[in-house]
N, C-alpha and C positions, 0 to 999 in steps of 0.2 A: 722563607729561607733567610738566614742571617746575612747582613750586608757584608761583613768582613769575610765570611765563608765564601761568598760569591766572588769577592775580590781576589781571594787566594786561588780559587779555582780558575778564574780568568788568567791570572799570572802563570799558572801551571800550563794552561792550554797554549798561551802565547809562547812560553818557553819551549814546549814540545814542538810546536810548529817551527820556531826559529832554529832549534837544534836539528830537526829533520832537514830543513832547508840547507843549513850549513854543511851537514854531512853529505847531502846529495851533491852539492856543488864541489866540495873538496874531492869526493870520489870521481866526479865527472872530469875534473881537471887532472887527476893523477893516473887515471887508467884510460886506455884507448877504447872509448865507448863504441867506436865504429868497427872494432875488430871482429865482433860476432853479430849475427843477425838479431839475436834476442836482445842483447844490450842496446843495439842501435834502435830497435823498435821501442823499447822502454824509455830510452833517453828522448827520442823524438816526440813521444806521446806526452811526456811529463815536463819537458823543459820549459814550454811556454807558461804553464801554470805556475811552476816554481820560480820562474823569472818574474812574473807578476807579484808573487808573494815576496820575493827578495827585495823588490823596489817599493812596494806599498807598506809592508809591515813595519819598517822603521818609522814611517810617518804616523801610523796608528799607535805605535808604542810611545812616541813623543807626545801625541795628543792625550794618551792615557796618563802619562807622567804629569803633564800640565794640569789635567783635570783633577788628579788625585793629590797633587802637591806633596805635602809631608807624609801622607799615608801610602805612598807608593811602595809596593813590594820590591824587594831587591832583585827578584827574578826579572822584572821589567828592564832593569839596567843591564843585567847579564844578557838578556835576549837582544837588546839593542847593541851591545858590544859585539856579540857573535855576528849579527847581520852586518854591522859596519866593517868588521874584520873581513868578511867575505867580499863585500863591495870594494873595499880597498884592494884586496887581493885580485879581484877581477880586473880592476882598472890599471893595476901596475904590472901585471904579468901578461 
């Protein structure tokens, strides 16, 4: 497999995970997840996993940026921005 193709694929995977995490936490903050039993169960089962992703993925993205230096795909920066936005939102609201 080509090295640049795997780098692009990794950046897409990181972006999709960070986008899903961002959407999950924004939805969880804007709706009452405890209003219905189904949403309560889904939120309780997935919140710990997505909280771990929310706190560890920015460090992994920073490590990727430092490792790749000038060859870093722009999606890494977008992913990092999304996750930092959600972290700032969590700590300020």
